[in-house]
C-alpha atoms as one frame of an Amber mdcrd trajectory, in Angstrom:
protein
 -11.179 -34.412  -1.183 -10.497 -34.855   3.201  -9.964 -31.469   3.982 -13.159
 -30.141   1.915 -15.082 -32.224   3.999 -13.621 -30.752   6.870 -14.224 -26.956
   5.266 -17.809 -28.085   4.937 -18.031 -29.521   8.285 -16.750 -26.234   9.556
 -19.360 -24.067   8.201 -22.070 -26.151   9.106 -21.304 -27.179  12.473 -21.909
 -29.890  14.793 -23.968 -28.729  18.459 -22.584 -31.814  20.722 -18.797 -31.109
  19.227 -19.481 -27.193  19.947 -20.202 -27.829  23.830 -16.955 -29.023  24.229
 -15.538 -25.542  23.274 -16.339 -23.104  25.910 -18.894 -20.576  24.113 -16.872
 -17.325  25.950 -14.463 -16.790  28.623 -10.790 -15.255  27.868  -9.826 -17.409
  24.517 -13.216 -16.328  22.978 -12.674 -12.808  24.029  -8.608 -13.119  22.864
  -9.543 -15.004  19.408 -11.988 -11.888  18.665 -10.100  -8.806  19.494  -6.865
 -10.630  17.423  -9.150 -11.262  14.832 -10.409  -7.689  14.931  -7.074  -5.635
  15.482  -4.779  -7.777  13.203  -7.697  -6.929  10.341  -7.727  -3.343  11.205
  -4.084  -2.808  11.110  -4.066  -4.791   8.182  -6.526  -2.623   6.187  -4.109
   0.375   7.090  -0.637  -1.842   5.643  -2.826  -2.633   2.364  -4.033   0.870
   1.876  -0.685   2.101   2.635   0.618  -0.300  -0.360  -1.535   0.062  -2.865
  -0.966   3.915  -2.068   2.924   3.786  -2.796   2.564   1.542  -5.797  -0.085
   4.880  -6.667   2.588   7.265  -5.877   5.333   5.630  -7.196   3.291   5.235
 -10.821   2.461   9.048 -10.463   6.013  10.201 -10.052   7.444   8.202 -12.517
   4.588   9.042 -15.102   4.460  12.646 -14.036   8.272  13.078 -14.664   9.074
  10.775 -17.232   8.804  12.419 -21.069   9.211  15.417 -19.701  12.303  18.168
 -19.653  13.525  21.148 -18.484  15.767  23.887 -20.311  16.546  26.724 -17.300
  18.472  29.839 -18.828  20.405  31.958 -17.078  21.562  35.239 -18.431  21.861
  39.080 -18.480  18.334  41.080 -19.798  19.723  41.793 -22.889  20.500  38.092
 -23.913  18.044  36.513 -22.266  15.214  36.808 -25.456  17.805  36.108 -27.830
  19.116  33.083 -26.206  15.209  31.780 -24.829  14.763  31.465 -28.913  17.940
  29.906 -30.083  17.592  27.364 -27.204  13.727  26.802 -28.889  15.160  26.589
 -32.239  18.011  23.828 -30.711  14.967  21.987 -29.072  12.106  22.016 -32.112
  15.089  20.724 -34.600  15.772  17.703 -32.065  14.834  13.860 -33.127  12.588
  12.944 -29.987  11.863  16.068 -28.806   7.330  16.544 -29.366   7.201  19.930
 -28.464   9.345  22.876 -26.146   7.754  26.236 -25.003   9.247  28.753 -22.351
   6.865  29.212 -19.560   5.473  32.636 -19.496   5.496  34.871 -16.279   2.347
  33.875 -14.303   3.304  30.233 -15.204   6.817  30.689 -13.429   4.940  32.747
 -10.943   2.573  29.837 -10.270   5.412  27.439  -9.716   7.523  29.342  -7.379
   4.042  30.464  -5.161   4.137  27.486  -2.620   7.435  29.195  -1.282   7.531
  32.699  -1.886   3.872  33.237  -2.143   1.408  34.134  -4.943   2.500  37.777
  -5.228   6.418  36.865  -6.083   7.531  39.697  -8.539   8.948  37.700 -11.279
   9.267  40.319 -14.084  11.695  42.340 -11.384  13.677  39.470 -10.067  16.851
  37.578 -11.701  14.754  34.272 -12.160  16.051  31.781 -14.622  13.929  31.411
 -18.029  12.107  27.843 -17.719  11.510  25.754 -21.008   9.045  23.086 -20.706
  10.167  20.246 -22.971   7.739  17.025 -24.342   9.387  13.763 -25.133   8.541
  11.511 -27.718   8.189   7.814 -27.111  11.923   7.119 -28.457  13.302  10.011
 -26.344  16.128  12.410 -27.152  19.845  11.942 -26.985  20.196  14.107 -23.744
  24.265  14.088 -23.716  23.810  15.609 -27.607  21.429  17.926 -26.696  23.271
  19.259 -23.788  26.514  19.686 -26.595  24.052  21.784 -28.789  22.862  23.799
 -26.112  25.866  25.154 -24.803  27.256  25.779 -28.047  24.134  27.903 -29.880
  22.673  29.174 -25.992  25.453  29.099 -23.300  23.171  30.011 -20.630  20.376
  26.918 -20.591  21.258  23.689 -18.945  18.887  20.736 -19.543  17.859  18.832
 -16.783  16.072  15.664 -17.712  14.519  14.919 -14.291  16.354  11.751 -13.879
  18.109  12.428 -10.935  14.994  13.910  -9.337  12.522  10.260 -10.683  14.648
   7.612  -9.945  14.926   8.169  -6.474  11.568   9.083  -5.679  10.307   5.983
  -7.258  12.989   3.835  -5.369  11.329   5.222  -1.811   8.089   4.552  -3.035
   9.008   1.024  -3.765  10.572   0.588  -0.508   7.343   1.997   1.037   5.439
  -0.848  -0.899   8.216  -3.415   0.816   8.121  -2.143   4.084   3.578  -1.896
   3.738   3.828  -5.837   2.224   6.060  -6.507   5.185   4.051  -5.186   7.906
   1.193  -7.160   5.991   3.193 -10.382   6.823   4.152  -9.679  10.569   0.201
  -8.757  10.811  -0.589 -12.588   9.278   2.357 -14.293  11.739   1.407 -12.127
  14.588  -2.366 -13.662  14.159  -0.913 -17.121  13.722   0.643 -17.354  17.154
  -2.126 -14.805  19.249  -4.371 -17.795  18.128  -2.342 -20.784  18.403  -2.083
 -19.643  21.954  -5.827 -19.072  22.148  -6.591 -22.557  21.061  -3.858 -24.491
  23.172  -4.948 -22.554  26.367  -8.862 -23.364  24.966  -7.897 -27.411  25.070
  -5.790 -27.525  28.014  -8.722 -26.036  30.105 -10.779 -28.507  28.439  -8.615
 -31.523  28.812 -11.036 -33.036  31.330 -14.246 -32.899  28.857 -11.600 -34.044
  25.631 -10.971 -37.266  28.001 -14.638 -37.797  28.094 -15.236 -37.287  25.248
 -12.600 -40.011  23.828 -14.449 -42.494  26.498 -17.965 -42.128  24.749 -16.143
 -42.982  21.604 -14.898 -39.320  19.934 -12.353 -39.128  17.865  -9.311 -36.735
  18.124 -10.324 -35.352  14.470 -14.537 -35.090  15.542 -12.685 -32.930  18.660
 -10.260 -30.824  16.987 -13.069 -30.033  14.323 -15.028 -28.393  16.934 -12.108
 -26.217  18.269 -11.235 -25.573  14.344 -14.751 -24.262  13.979 -14.854 -22.409
  17.034 -11.978 -20.732  16.837 -12.135 -19.810  12.743 -15.936 -18.586  13.653
 -14.659 -16.152  15.761 -11.699 -14.497  14.106 -14.183 -14.106  11.150 -16.217
 -12.507  13.295 -13.624 -10.038  14.854 -11.651  -9.454  11.849 -14.880  -8.498
   9.835 -15.587  -5.690  12.451 -11.933  -4.553  12.181 -12.292  -4.324   8.579
 -15.134  -2.339   8.358 -14.060  -0.037  11.130 -10.794   0.384   9.322 -12.570
   1.409   6.275 -14.579   3.766   7.723 -11.333   5.638   9.093  -9.875   5.252
   5.905 -12.436   6.923   3.875 -12.273   9.894   6.669  -8.685  10.512   5.258
  -8.122  13.811   3.310  -7.899  13.014  -0.011  -5.162  13.851  -2.252  -6.518
  17.472  -3.862  -6.877  19.033   0.175  -3.553  18.023   1.051  -2.034  19.895
  -1.636  -1.734  17.721  -4.707   2.002  16.333  -3.211   0.118  13.401  -1.570
  -1.889  10.730  -3.188  -3.916  10.540  -0.129  -3.455   6.796   2.001  -6.644
   5.346   0.633  -8.461   3.108  -1.756 -10.063   4.359  -4.951 -12.535   2.539
  -7.681 -12.068  -1.061  -7.288  -9.753  -1.112  -4.960 -12.347  -0.674  -2.219
 -13.302  -4.401  -2.531  -9.497  -5.077  -1.324 -10.269  -4.852   1.889 -12.834
  -7.461   1.956 -10.657 -10.420   1.603  -8.996  -9.666   5.207 -11.450 -11.640
   6.862 -11.284 -13.905   4.695  -7.581 -14.412   5.189  -7.890 -13.949   8.723
 -10.605 -17.001   8.621  -8.244 -19.422   6.703  -5.004 -18.301   9.318  -7.051
 -19.230  12.066  -8.382 -22.630  10.595  -5.277 -23.756   9.901  -3.422 -22.378
  13.138  -6.309 -23.849  15.256  -6.463 -27.217  13.341  -2.361 -27.802  13.770
  -2.650 -26.384  17.388  -5.457 -28.866  18.331  -3.626 -31.469  16.531  -0.822
 -31.243  18.295  -2.042 -31.086  21.799  -4.926 -33.430  21.436  -1.645 -36.114
  21.083  -0.306 -34.364  24.202  -3.523 -35.199  26.144  -3.790 -38.734  27.889
């Protein structure tokens, strides 16, 4: 109840108490800059966290429940082994569909590395078979043994060795982004605490006069808390707006060639940065409150 009343007083303000806090100067500029800079960085860290989460989901989704069979055989045996591998795959429990890629599809897969004019028909390129699993999946080791027996040139790749490192890497990037947000919050606490202590020390004489006329420490602290909270909120709002504009100007995933998800927000994700100024104000509120109550005890 007491905390709610204090928050309400911060919102409403008290012109008499506000005169105890300098409206401009070094501490005001430091608080505004800290709020804006930390909010700007926090939005990019948040964008990175959301982008890596999407990246992990996409990599996991695209590579899960899909497999590839690669057939390397002499030209005379290629068609025979391909048909044999398809018979094995279509009769395997857990395999939903299996189909051999035609030359045009294989050329499209190799185009990013060798160009679109690669003469697939004249090169000893393995035949690829695309395999889609059911929800239950199949016995990979059993399938490998059957393929080895009926199509010696067939090699099964269930994408496990590709999927796990990629998803793990995306997960670590996500943790790094969250750690960056925590460091940004800690830096903001330190900077606002420094600014509040500086302002309290610079106005020690004014604080003594206020005490002489009957002002309590809670009344004086409330003035500092309100001023620094509003400064942090204003700076963070500007920093968040600039960061959202900067993020919106980054290239989309399609422009990047489909490999990257794009460091940005999508859909309802654009509402996430709006929380940053509120969190900045919350951090400023508690940092200034604790710093003010501690500093006032040292002013006699």
